[in-house]
PyMOL Python script that loads the backbone (N, CA, C, O; Angstrom):
from pymol import cmd

cmd.read_pdbstr("""\
ATOM      1  N   PRO A   1     -39.619  -0.897  37.033  1.00  0.00           N
ATOM      2  CA  PRO A   1     -40.166  -2.139  36.762  1.00  0.00           C
ATOM      3  C   PRO A   1     -39.132  -3.715  37.479  1.00  0.00           C
ATOM      4  O   PRO A   1     -39.681  -4.790  37.720  1.00  0.00           O
ATOM      5  N   ASN A   2     -37.593  -3.446  37.696  1.00  0.00           N
ATOM      6  CA  ASN A   2     -36.136  -4.485  38.385  1.00  0.00           C
ATOM      7  C   ASN A   2     -36.618  -4.088  39.312  1.00  0.00           C
ATOM      8  O   ASN A   2     -36.706  -5.100  40.007  1.00  0.00           O
ATOM      9  N   GLY A   3     -37.361  -2.626  40.325  1.00  0.00           N
ATOM     10  CA  GLY A   3     -37.372  -2.791  41.503  1.00  0.00           C
ATOM     11  C   GLY A   3     -35.930  -2.457  42.221  1.00  0.00           C
ATOM     12  O   GLY A   3     -35.660  -2.786  43.376  1.00  0.00           O
ATOM     13  N   LYS A   4     -34.927  -1.641  41.206  1.00  0.00           N
ATOM     14  CA  LYS A   4     -33.960  -0.875  41.889  1.00  0.00           C
ATOM     15  C   LYS A   4     -33.945   0.754  41.755  1.00  0.00           C
ATOM     16  O   LYS A   4     -33.111   1.609  42.052  1.00  0.00           O
ATOM     17  N   LYS A   5     -35.026   0.787  41.273  1.00  0.00           N
ATOM     18  CA  LYS A   5     -35.180   2.443  42.068  1.00  0.00           C
ATOM     19  C   LYS A   5     -37.117   2.533  42.173  1.00  0.00           C
ATOM     20  O   LYS A   5     -37.933   1.933  41.474  1.00  0.00           O
ATOM     21  N   ILE A   6     -37.254   3.083  42.813  1.00  0.00           N
ATOM     22  CA  ILE A   6     -37.838   3.810  43.113  1.00  0.00           C
ATOM     23  C   ILE A   6     -38.389   4.655  43.003  1.00  0.00           C
ATOM     24  O   ILE A   6     -37.978   5.500  43.798  1.00  0.00           O
ATOM     25  N   ALA A   7     -39.936   5.335  41.874  1.00  0.00           N
ATOM     26  CA  ALA A   7     -40.476   6.833  41.921  1.00  0.00           C
ATOM     27  C   ALA A   7     -41.313   7.221  42.665  1.00  0.00           C
ATOM     28  O   ALA A   7     -42.447   6.746  42.729  1.00  0.00           O
ATOM     29  N   LYS A   8     -40.773   8.385  43.519  1.00  0.00           N
ATOM     30  CA  LYS A   8     -42.177   8.934  44.520  1.00  0.00           C
ATOM     31  C   LYS A   8     -42.176   9.728  44.269  1.00  0.00           C
ATOM     32  O   LYS A   8     -41.242  10.497  44.045  1.00  0.00           O
ATOM     33  N   LEU A   9     -44.088   9.944  44.163  1.00  0.00           N
ATOM     34  CA  LEU A   9     -44.521  11.223  43.587  1.00  0.00           C
ATOM     35  C   LEU A   9     -45.276  11.629  45.107  1.00  0.00           C
ATOM     36  O   LEU A   9     -45.847  10.780  45.792  1.00  0.00           O
ATOM     37  N   GLY A  10     -45.164  13.094  45.492  1.00  0.00           N
ATOM     38  CA  GLY A  10     -45.396  13.788  46.588  1.00  0.00           C
ATOM     39  C   GLY A  10     -45.814  15.297  46.684  1.00  0.00           C
ATOM     40  O   GLY A  10     -45.489  16.253  45.980  1.00  0.00           O
ATOM     41  N   TYR A  11     -46.315  15.245  47.348  1.00  0.00           N
ATOM     42  CA  TYR A  11     -46.377  16.757  47.851  1.00  0.00           C
ATOM     43  C   TYR A  11     -46.483  17.805  48.600  1.00  0.00           C
ATOM     44  O   TYR A  11     -47.639  17.704  49.011  1.00  0.00           O
ATOM     45  N   SER A  12     -46.042  18.757  49.057  1.00  0.00           N
ATOM     46  CA  SER A  12     -45.964  20.085  50.124  1.00  0.00           C
ATOM     47  C   SER A  12     -46.468  20.782  49.646  1.00  0.00           C
ATOM     48  O   SER A  12     -46.717  21.020  48.465  1.00  0.00           O
ATOM     49  N   ASP A  13     -46.875  21.581  51.340  1.00  0.00           N
ATOM     50  CA  ASP A  13     -47.602  22.696  51.275  1.00  0.00           C
ATOM     51  C   ASP A  13     -46.627  23.872  52.258  1.00  0.00           C
ATOM     52  O   ASP A  13     -46.882  23.838  53.462  1.00  0.00           O
ATOM     53  N   CYS A  14     -45.855  24.595  51.935  1.00  0.00           N
ATOM     54  CA  CYS A  14     -44.975  25.541  53.272  1.00  0.00           C
ATOM     55  C   CYS A  14     -45.658  26.152  53.728  1.00  0.00           C
ATOM     56  O   CYS A  14     -45.249  26.615  54.793  1.00  0.00           O
ATOM     57  N   GLY A  15     -46.925  26.530  53.353  1.00  0.00           N
ATOM     58  CA  GLY A  15     -48.351  27.021  54.770  1.00  0.00           C
ATOM     59  C   GLY A  15     -49.029  28.491  54.166  1.00  0.00           C
ATOM     60  O   GLY A  15     -48.599  29.069  53.168  1.00  0.00           O
ATOM     61  N   ALA A  16     -49.995  28.879  54.868  1.00  0.00           N
ATOM     62  CA  ALA A  16     -51.193  29.098  54.313  1.00  0.00           C
ATOM     63  C   ALA A  16     -51.122  30.066  53.166  1.00  0.00           C
ATOM     64  O   ALA A  16     -52.083  30.119  52.399  1.00  0.00           O
ATOM     65  N   THR A  17     -50.023  30.875  52.968  1.00  0.00           N
ATOM     66  CA  THR A  17     -50.310  31.733  52.088  1.00  0.00           C
ATOM     67  C   THR A  17     -49.997  31.493  50.354  1.00  0.00           C
ATOM     68  O   THR A  17     -50.215  32.342  49.490  1.00  0.00           O
ATOM     69  N   THR A  18     -49.301  29.786  50.066  1.00  0.00           N
ATOM     70  CA  THR A  18     -48.541  29.280  49.251  1.00  0.00           C
ATOM     71  C   THR A  18     -49.588  28.096  49.078  1.00  0.00           C
ATOM     72  O   THR A  18     -50.182  27.515  49.986  1.00  0.00           O
ATOM     73  N   ASN A  19     -49.728  27.756  47.021  1.00  0.00           N
ATOM     74  CA  ASN A  19     -50.180  26.724  46.705  1.00  0.00           C
ATOM     75  C   ASN A  19     -49.922  25.421  47.187  1.00  0.00           C
ATOM     76  O   ASN A  19     -49.554  25.503  48.359  1.00  0.00           O
ATOM     77  N   TRP A  20     -49.955  24.341  46.815  1.00  0.00           N
ATOM     78  CA  TRP A  20     -49.456  22.703  47.327  1.00  0.00           C
ATOM     79  C   TRP A  20     -48.269  22.878  46.113  1.00  0.00           C
ATOM     80  O   TRP A  20     -48.099  23.808  45.324  1.00  0.00           O
ATOM     81  N   GLN A  21     -47.561  21.674  46.279  1.00  0.00           N
ATOM     82  CA  GLN A  21     -46.558  22.031  44.773  1.00  0.00           C
ATOM     83  C   GLN A  21     -46.135  20.460  45.411  1.00  0.00           C
ATOM     84  O   GLN A  21     -45.917  20.069  46.558  1.00  0.00           O
ATOM     85  N   THR A  22     -46.138  19.728  43.964  1.00  0.00           N
ATOM     86  CA  THR A  22     -46.049  18.802  43.354  1.00  0.00           C
ATOM     87  C   THR A  22     -45.055  17.798  43.173  1.00  0.00           C
ATOM     88  O   THR A  22     -45.546  16.972  42.403  1.00  0.00           O
ATOM     89  N   TYR A  23     -43.684  17.390  43.559  1.00  0.00           N
ATOM     90  CA  TYR A  23     -43.165  16.637  43.104  1.00  0.00           C
ATOM     91  C   TYR A  23     -42.847  15.031  43.290  1.00  0.00           C
ATOM     92  O   TYR A  23     -43.403  14.127  43.914  1.00  0.00           O
ATOM     93  N   ILE A  24     -41.618  15.120  42.396  1.00  0.00           N
ATOM     94  CA  ILE A  24     -41.617  13.791  41.941  1.00  0.00           C
ATOM     95  C   ILE A  24     -39.728  13.412  42.935  1.00  0.00           C
ATOM     96  O   ILE A  24     -38.899  14.313  43.073  1.00  0.00           O
ATOM     97  N   GLU A  25     -39.541  12.237  43.352  1.00  0.00           N
ATOM     98  CA  GLU A  25     -37.984  11.851  43.747  1.00  0.00           C
ATOM     99  C   GLU A  25     -37.900  10.744  43.471  1.00  0.00           C
ATOM    100  O   GLU A  25     -38.918  10.069  43.623  1.00  0.00           O
ATOM    101  N   ILE A  26     -36.342   9.908  42.816  1.00  0.00           N
ATOM    102  CA  ILE A  26     -36.043   8.940  42.769  1.00  0.00           C
ATOM    103  C   ILE A  26     -34.941   8.570  43.632  1.00  0.00           C
ATOM    104  O   ILE A  26     -33.823   9.029  43.865  1.00  0.00           O
ATOM    105  N   VAL A  27     -35.782   7.370  44.118  1.00  0.00           N
ATOM    106  CA  VAL A  27     -34.399   6.371  45.650  1.00  0.00           C
ATOM    107  C   VAL A  27     -33.955   5.128  45.222  1.00  0.00           C
ATOM    108  O   VAL A  27     -34.541   4.178  44.701  1.00  0.00           O
ATOM    109  N   ASP A  28     -33.082   5.276  45.466  1.00  0.00           N
ATOM    110  CA  ASP A  28     -32.052   3.821  45.089  1.00  0.00           C
ATOM    111  C   ASP A  28     -32.527   3.408  46.007  1.00  0.00           C
ATOM    112  O   ASP A  28     -32.681   4.115  47.003  1.00  0.00           O
ATOM    113  N   VAL A  29     -32.899   2.168  45.963  1.00  0.00           N
ATOM    114  CA  VAL A  29     -33.461   1.139  46.567  1.00  0.00           C
ATOM    115  C   VAL A  29     -32.008   0.484  47.748  1.00  0.00           C
ATOM    116  O   VAL A  29     -31.737   0.356  48.942  1.00  0.00           O
ATOM    117  N   LYS A  30     -31.502   0.265  46.513  1.00  0.00           N
ATOM    118  CA  LYS A  30     -29.867  -0.440  47.168  1.00  0.00           C
ATOM    119  C   LYS A  30     -28.650   0.441  47.838  1.00  0.00           C
ATOM    120  O   LYS A  30     -27.595  -0.033  48.258  1.00  0.00           O
ATOM    121  N   THR A  31     -29.028   1.816  47.845  1.00  0.00           N
ATOM    122  CA  THR A  31     -27.875   2.893  48.877  1.00  0.00           C
ATOM    123  C   THR A  31     -29.234   3.245  49.945  1.00  0.00           C
ATOM    124  O   THR A  31     -29.327   3.033  51.154  1.00  0.00           O
ATOM    125  N   GLY A  32     -29.992   3.717  49.216  1.00  0.00           N
ATOM    126  CA  GLY A  32     -31.522   4.556  50.191  1.00  0.00           C
ATOM    127  C   GLY A  32     -30.682   5.965  49.855  1.00  0.00           C
ATOM    128  O   GLY A  32     -30.719   6.821  50.740  1.00  0.00           O
ATOM    129  N   LYS A  33     -29.801   6.316  48.431  1.00  0.00           N
ATOM    130  CA  LYS A  33     -29.660   7.788  48.079  1.00  0.00           C
ATOM    131  C   LYS A  33     -30.810   8.148  47.477  1.00  0.00           C
ATOM    132  O   LYS A  33     -31.328   7.170  46.938  1.00  0.00           O
ATOM    133  N   VAL A  34     -31.650   9.503  47.295  1.00  0.00           N
ATOM    134  CA  VAL A  34     -32.786  10.100  47.207  1.00  0.00           C
ATOM    135  C   VAL A  34     -32.129  11.271  46.353  1.00  0.00           C
ATOM    136  O   VAL A  34     -31.232  12.042  46.694  1.00  0.00           O
ATOM    137  N   PHE A  35     -32.860  11.186  45.082  1.00  0.00           N
ATOM    138  CA  PHE A  35     -32.699  12.500  43.752  1.00  0.00           C
ATOM    139  C   PHE A  35     -34.180  12.838  43.769  1.00  0.00           C
ATOM    140  O   PHE A  35     -35.348  12.552  43.507  1.00  0.00           O
ATOM    141  N   ASN A  36     -33.043  13.856  44.393  1.00  0.00           N
ATOM    142  CA  ASN A  36     -35.442  14.828  44.705  1.00  0.00           C
ATOM    143  C   ASN A  36     -35.253  15.963  43.664  1.00  0.00           C
ATOM    144  O   ASN A  36     -34.136  16.333  43.303  1.00  0.00           O
ATOM    145  N   GLY A  37     -36.165  16.380  43.304  1.00  0.00           N
ATOM    146  CA  GLY A  37     -35.733  18.389  42.696  1.00  0.00           C
ATOM    147  C   GLY A  37     -36.056  17.837  40.768  1.00  0.00           C
ATOM    148  O   GLY A  37     -35.890  18.590  39.808  1.00  0.00           O
ATOM    149  N   PHE A  38     -36.547  16.316  40.688  1.00  0.00           N
ATOM    150  CA  PHE A  38     -36.741  16.650  39.637  1.00  0.00           C
ATOM    151  C   PHE A  38     -37.583  17.851  39.107  1.00  0.00           C
ATOM    152  O   PHE A  38     -37.019  18.713  38.432  1.00  0.00           O
ATOM    153  N   LEU A  39     -38.695  17.923  39.342  1.00  0.00           N
ATOM    154  CA  LEU A  39     -39.943  18.436  38.676  1.00  0.00           C
ATOM    155  C   LEU A  39     -40.176  18.879  40.057  1.00  0.00           C
ATOM    156  O   LEU A  39     -39.900  18.258  41.084  1.00  0.00           O
ATOM    157  N   GLY A  40     -40.735  20.068  39.942  1.00  0.00           N
ATOM    158  CA  GLY A  40     -41.843  21.077  40.502  1.00  0.00           C
ATOM    159  C   GLY A  40     -43.229  21.666  39.811  1.00  0.00           C
ATOM    160  O   GLY A  40     -43.254  22.532  38.936  1.00  0.00           O
ATOM    161  N   LEU A  41     -44.563  20.899  40.490  1.00  0.00           N
ATOM    162  CA  LEU A  41     -45.446  21.696  39.301  1.00  0.00           C
ATOM    163  C   LEU A  41     -46.354  22.536  40.961  1.00  0.00           C
ATOM    164  O   LEU A  41     -46.583  22.425  42.165  1.00  0.00           O
ATOM    165  N   ASP A  42     -46.477  23.087  40.118  1.00  0.00           N
ATOM    166  CA  ASP A  42     -47.951  24.194  40.754  1.00  0.00           C
ATOM    167  C   ASP A  42     -49.322  23.451  41.491  1.00  0.00           C
ATOM    168  O   ASP A  42     -50.025  22.712  40.802  1.00  0.00           O
ATOM    169  N   GLY A  43     -49.644  23.694  42.908  1.00  0.00           N
ATOM    170  CA  GLY A  43     -51.172  22.542  42.635  1.00  0.00           C
ATOM    171  C   GLY A  43     -50.135  20.906  42.834  1.00  0.00           C
ATOM    172  O   GLY A  43     -48.980  20.488  42.757  1.00  0.00           O
ATOM    173  N   LYS A  44     -51.691  20.419  43.162  1.00  0.00           N
ATOM    174  CA  LYS A  44     -51.603  19.116  42.772  1.00  0.00           C
ATOM    175  C   LYS A  44     -52.286  18.314  41.479  1.00  0.00           C
ATOM    176  O   LYS A  44     -53.241  17.664  41.904  1.00  0.00           O
ATOM    177  N   PRO A  45     -52.121  18.151  40.104  1.00  0.00           N
ATOM    178  CA  PRO A  45     -52.784  18.207  39.427  1.00  0.00           C
ATOM    179  C   PRO A  45     -53.617  16.351  39.573  1.00  0.00           C
ATOM    180  O   PRO A  45     -53.057  15.327  39.967  1.00  0.00           O
ATOM    181  N   GLU A  46     -54.822  16.491  39.170  1.00  0.00           N
ATOM    182  CA  GLU A  46     -55.266  14.817  39.273  1.00  0.00           C
ATOM    183  C   GLU A  46     -55.030  14.558  38.434  1.00  0.00           C
ATOM    184  O   GLU A  46     -55.842  13.648  38.270  1.00  0.00           O
ATOM    185  N   ASP A  47     -54.368  14.608  37.397  1.00  0.00           N
ATOM    186  CA  ASP A  47     -54.874  13.163  36.210  1.00  0.00           C
ATOM    187  C   ASP A  47     -53.228  12.838  36.243  1.00  0.00           C
ATOM    188  O   ASP A  47     -52.866  11.710  35.908  1.00  0.00           O
ATOM    189  N   LEU A  48     -52.406  13.667  36.580  1.00  0.00           N
ATOM    190  CA  LEU A  48     -50.786  13.089  36.426  1.00  0.00           C
ATOM    191  C   LEU A  48     -50.198  11.968  36.791  1.00  0.00           C
ATOM    192  O   LEU A  48     -50.120  11.554  37.947  1.00  0.00           O
ATOM    193  N   GLU A  49     -49.711  11.377  35.680  1.00  0.00           N
ATOM    194  CA  GLU A  49     -49.471   9.656  35.784  1.00  0.00           C
ATOM    195  C   GLU A  49     -47.527   9.745  35.750  1.00  0.00           C
ATOM    196  O   GLU A  49     -46.811  10.601  35.230  1.00  0.00           O
ATOM    197  N   VAL A  50     -47.125   8.403  36.582  1.00  0.00           N
ATOM    198  CA  VAL A  50     -46.210   8.755  36.671  1.00  0.00           C
ATOM    199  C   VAL A  50     -45.250   7.169  36.297  1.00  0.00           C
ATOM    200  O   VAL A  50     -44.722   6.350  37.048  1.00  0.00           O
ATOM    201  N   ILE A  51     -45.358   7.259  34.757  1.00  0.00           N
ATOM    202  CA  ILE A  51     -44.599   5.234  34.258  1.00  0.00           C
ATOM    203  C   ILE A  51     -43.581   4.738  34.222  1.00  0.00           C
ATOM    204  O   ILE A  51     -42.681   5.442  33.762  1.00  0.00           O
ATOM    205  N   TRP A  52     -43.285   3.590  34.589  1.00  0.00           N
ATOM    206  CA  TRP A  52     -41.840   3.446  34.302  1.00  0.00           C
ATOM    207  C   TRP A  52     -41.807   3.111  33.264  1.00  0.00           C
ATOM    208  O   TRP A  52     -42.416   2.054  33.103  1.00  0.00           O
ATOM    209  N   GLU A  53     -41.268   3.599  32.204  1.00  0.00           N
ATOM    210  CA  GLU A  53     -41.495   2.744  30.613  1.00  0.00           C
ATOM    211  C   GLU A  53     -40.616   1.500  30.687  1.00  0.00           C
ATOM    212  O   GLU A  53     -41.213   0.545  30.190  1.00  0.00           O
ATOM    213  N   SER A  54     -38.878   1.048  31.332  1.00  0.00           N
ATOM    214  CA  SER A  54     -38.250   0.364  31.037  1.00  0.00           C
ATOM    215  C   SER A  54     -37.218   0.871  32.842  1.00  0.00           C
ATOM    216  O   SER A  54     -37.470   1.859  33.531  1.00  0.00           O
ATOM    217  N   ASP A  55     -36.331   0.003  33.072  1.00  0.00           N
ATOM    218  CA  ASP A  55     -35.767  -0.253  34.423  1.00  0.00           C
ATOM    219  C   ASP A  55     -34.634   1.816  34.363  1.00  0.00           C
ATOM    220  O   ASP A  55     -33.909   2.073  35.323  1.00  0.00           O
ATOM    221  N   THR A  56     -34.697   2.364  33.747  1.00  0.00           N
ATOM    222  CA  THR A  56     -34.052   3.424  33.055  1.00  0.00           C
ATOM    223  C   THR A  56     -34.769   4.859  32.669  1.00  0.00           C
ATOM    224  O   THR A  56     -34.253   5.973  32.756  1.00  0.00           O
ATOM    225  N   LYS A  57     -35.925   4.573  32.277  1.00  0.00           N
ATOM    226  CA  LYS A  57     -36.924   5.524  31.745  1.00  0.00           C
ATOM    227  C   LYS A  57     -38.053   6.021  32.376  1.00  0.00           C
ATOM    228  O   LYS A  57     -38.762   5.041  32.605  1.00  0.00           O
ATOM    229  N   LEU A  58     -38.676   7.181  32.840  1.00  0.00           N
ATOM    230  CA  LEU A  58     -39.200   7.391  33.749  1.00  0.00           C
ATOM    231  C   LEU A  58     -40.652   7.887  32.317  1.00  0.00           C
ATOM    232  O   LEU A  58     -40.341   7.511  31.187  1.00  0.00           O
ATOM    233  N   THR A  59     -41.647   8.428  32.398  1.00  0.00           N
ATOM    234  CA  THR A  59     -42.608   9.320  31.714  1.00  0.00           C
ATOM    235  C   THR A  59     -43.320   9.291  32.478  1.00  0.00           C
ATOM    236  O   THR A  59     -43.813   8.389  33.154  1.00  0.00           O
ATOM    237  N   PHE A  60     -43.508  11.036  32.386  1.00  0.00           N
ATOM    238  CA  PHE A  60     -44.740  11.979  32.784  1.00  0.00           C
ATOM    239  C   PHE A  60     -45.828  11.815  31.960  1.00  0.00           C
ATOM    240  O   PHE A  60     -45.634  11.799  30.744  1.00  0.00           O
ATOM    241  N   THR A  61     -47.240  11.656  32.522  1.00  0.00           N
ATOM    242  CA  THR A  61     -48.305  11.410  31.475  1.00  0.00           C
ATOM    243  C   THR A  61     -48.925  12.738  32.056  1.00  0.00           C
ATOM    244  O   THR A  61     -48.541  13.306  33.078  1.00  0.00           O
ATOM    245  N   ASN A  62     -50.300  13.265  30.946  1.00  0.00           N
ATOM    246  CA  ASN A  62     -51.069  13.904  31.409  1.00  0.00           C
ATOM    247  C   ASN A  62     -50.590  15.249  32.312  1.00  0.00           C
ATOM    248  O   ASN A  62     -51.003  15.637  33.405  1.00  0.00           O
ATOM    249  N   PHE A  63     -49.448  15.859  31.328  1.00  0.00           N
ATOM    250  CA  PHE A  63     -48.616  16.927  32.456  1.00  0.00           C
ATOM    251  C   PHE A  63     -49.178  18.049  32.588  1.00  0.00           C
ATOM    252  O   PHE A  63     -49.706  18.450  31.551  1.00  0.00           O
ATOM    253  N   PRO A  64     -49.260  18.647  33.386  1.00  0.00           N
ATOM    254  CA  PRO A  64     -49.591  20.049  33.022  1.00  0.00           C
ATOM    255  C   PRO A  64     -48.396  21.012  32.872  1.00  0.00           C
ATOM    256  O   PRO A  64     -47.850  21.433  33.891  1.00  0.00           O
ATOM    257  N   ILE A  65     -47.860  21.468  31.350  1.00  0.00           N
ATOM    258  CA  ILE A  65     -46.912  22.009  31.576  1.00  0.00           C
ATOM    259  C   ILE A  65     -47.422  23.351  31.872  1.00  0.00           C
ATOM    260  O   ILE A  65     -46.626  23.991  32.559  1.00  0.00           O
ATOM    261  N   GLU A  66     -48.319  23.876  31.621  1.00  0.00           N
ATOM    262  CA  GLU A  66     -48.789  25.321  32.968  1.00  0.00           C
ATOM    263  C   GLU A  66     -48.375  25.839  34.160  1.00  0.00           C
ATOM    264  O   GLU A  66     -48.313  27.003  34.556  1.00  0.00           O
ATOM    265  N   LYS A  67     -48.047  24.587  34.773  1.00  0.00           N
ATOM    266  CA  LYS A  67     -48.254  24.202  36.031  1.00  0.00           C
ATOM    267  C   LYS A  67     -46.695  24.169  37.074  1.00  0.00           C
ATOM    268  O   LYS A  67     -46.469  24.152  38.284  1.00  0.00           O
ATOM    269  N   LEU A  68     -45.475  24.175  35.240  1.00  0.00           N
ATOM    270  CA  LEU A  68     -44.251  23.502  35.497  1.00  0.00           C
ATOM    271  C   LEU A  68     -43.472  24.892  36.907  1.00  0.00           C
ATOM    272  O   LEU A  68     -43.561  26.106  37.093  1.00  0.00           O
ATOM    273  N   LEU A  69     -43.166  24.375  37.194  1.00  0.00           N
ATOM    274  CA  LEU A  69     -42.178  25.679  38.445  1.00  0.00           C
ATOM    275  C   LEU A  69     -40.609  25.304  38.092  1.00  0.00           C
ATOM    276  O   LEU A  69     -39.807  26.238  38.102  1.00  0.00           O
ATOM    277  N   ARG A  70     -40.234  24.246  37.844  1.00  0.00           N
ATOM    278  CA  ARG A  70     -38.483  23.574  37.918  1.00  0.00           C
ATOM    279  C   ARG A  70     -38.539  22.131  36.828  1.00  0.00           C
ATOM    280  O   ARG A  70     -39.325  21.199  36.655  1.00  0.00           O
ATOM    281  N   PHE A  71     -37.952  22.329  36.567  1.00  0.00           N
ATOM    282  CA  PHE A  71     -37.376  20.765  35.848  1.00  0.00           C
ATOM    283  C   PHE A  71     -36.153  20.489  36.027  1.00  0.00           C
ATOM    284  O   PHE A  71     -35.431  21.484  35.969  1.00  0.00           O
ATOM    285  N   ASN A  72     -35.593  19.449  36.239  1.00  0.00           N
ATOM    286  CA  ASN A  72     -34.020  19.523  36.381  1.00  0.00           C
ATOM    287  C   ASN A  72     -33.511  17.465  35.776  1.00  0.00           C
ATOM    288  O   ASN A  72     -34.151  16.527  36.253  1.00  0.00           O
ATOM    289  N   GLN A  73     -33.068  17.373  35.385  1.00  0.00           N
ATOM    290  CA  GLN A  73     -32.968  16.129  34.687  1.00  0.00           C
ATOM    291  C   GLN A  73     -31.639  15.330  34.976  1.00  0.00           C
ATOM    292  O   GLN A  73     -30.785  15.023  34.144  1.00  0.00           O
ATOM    293  N   ASP A  74     -31.642  15.021  36.500  1.00  0.00           N
ATOM    294  CA  ASP A  74     -30.478  14.441  37.109  1.00  0.00           C
ATOM    295  C   ASP A  74     -30.276  13.192  36.547  1.00  0.00           C
ATOM    296  O   ASP A  74     -30.980  12.261  36.938  1.00  0.00           O
ATOM    297  N   TYR A  75     -29.268  12.977  35.529  1.00  0.00           N
ATOM    298  CA  TYR A  75     -28.631  12.200  34.419  1.00  0.00           C
ATOM    299  C   TYR A  75     -27.723  10.813  35.902  1.00  0.00           C
ATOM    300  O   TYR A  75     -27.533   9.610  35.724  1.00  0.00           O
ATOM    301  N   SER A  76     -27.304  11.831  37.471  1.00  0.00           N
ATOM    302  CA  SER A  76     -26.921  10.511  37.848  1.00  0.00           C
ATOM    303  C   SER A  76     -27.579   9.547  38.938  1.00  0.00           C
ATOM    304  O   SER A  76     -27.465   9.110  40.083  1.00  0.00           O
ATOM    305  N   SER A  77     -28.024   9.535  38.267  1.00  0.00           N
ATOM    306  CA  SER A  77     -29.932   9.023  39.356  1.00  0.00           C
ATOM    307  C   SER A  77     -29.812   8.136  38.265  1.00  0.00           C
ATOM    308  O   SER A  77     -30.926   8.568  37.969  1.00  0.00           O
ATOM    309  N   GLY A  78     -29.473   7.060  37.093  1.00  0.00           N
ATOM    310  CA  GLY A  78     -29.385   6.564  36.597  1.00  0.00           C
ATOM    311  C   GLY A  78     -30.932   6.696  35.312  1.00  0.00           C
ATOM    312  O   GLY A  78     -31.092   6.018  34.297  1.00  0.00           O
ATOM    313  N   VAL A  79     -32.008   8.002  35.966  1.00  0.00           N
ATOM    314  CA  VAL A  79     -32.955   7.510  35.216  1.00  0.00           C
ATOM    315  C   VAL A  79     -33.160   9.083  33.432  1.00  0.00           C
ATOM    316  O   VAL A  79     -32.760  10.222  33.192  1.00  0.00           O
ATOM    317  N   SER A  80     -33.701   8.403  32.998  1.00  0.00           N
ATOM    318  CA  SER A  80     -34.608   9.189  32.431  1.00  0.00           C
ATOM    319  C   SER A  80     -35.824   9.478  31.916  1.00  0.00           C
ATOM    320  O   SER A  80     -36.721   8.655  31.733  1.00  0.00           O
ATOM    321  N   VAL A  81     -35.887  11.121  31.579  1.00  0.00           N
ATOM    322  CA  VAL A  81     -37.406  11.486  32.116  1.00  0.00           C
ATOM    323  C   VAL A  81     -37.853  12.023  31.099  1.00  0.00           C
ATOM    324  O   VAL A  81     -37.208  12.840  30.443  1.00  0.00           O
ATOM    325  N   ALA A  82     -39.477  11.491  30.716  1.00  0.00           N
ATOM    326  CA  ALA A  82     -39.551  12.269  29.580  1.00  0.00           C
ATOM    327  C   ALA A  82     -41.100  12.578  29.755  1.00  0.00           C
ATOM    328  O   ALA A  82     -41.855  11.768  30.291  1.00  0.00           O
ATOM    329  N   ILE A  83     -41.583  13.988  29.192  1.00  0.00           N
ATOM    330  CA  ILE A  83     -42.866  14.086  29.697  1.00  0.00           C
ATOM    331  C   ILE A  83     -43.226  13.966  28.004  1.00  0.00           C
ATOM    332  O   ILE A  83     -42.594  13.840  26.956  1.00  0.00           O
ATOM    333  N   LYS A  84     -45.049  14.124  28.565  1.00  0.00           N
ATOM    334  CA  LYS A  84     -45.908  13.946  27.192  1.00  0.00           C
ATOM    335  C   LYS A  84     -47.128  14.535  27.463  1.00  0.00           C
ATOM    336  O   LYS A  84     -48.007  14.560  26.601  1.00  0.00           O
TER     337      LYS A  84
END
""", "prot")
cmd.dss("prot")
cmd.show_as("cartoon", "prot")
cmd.util.cbc("prot")
cmd.orient("prot")
């Protein structure tokens, strides 16, 4: 909300024998530092929403927990993450 950090939702596909993966990165606008690895999901969930609740809290809604591959709450980013 204050524009100091950006949450980026992205997708990657490593090849013909693997599925798409969804990921979230936090970017510090001032320094350009990227905090990645917050989460990894198998596939491309169509209903996933990434919502800034405040300057420091990010919420993922419509989260398909059964697709979760990894989750890492990186507090050095200055952003806390909640899953609904």
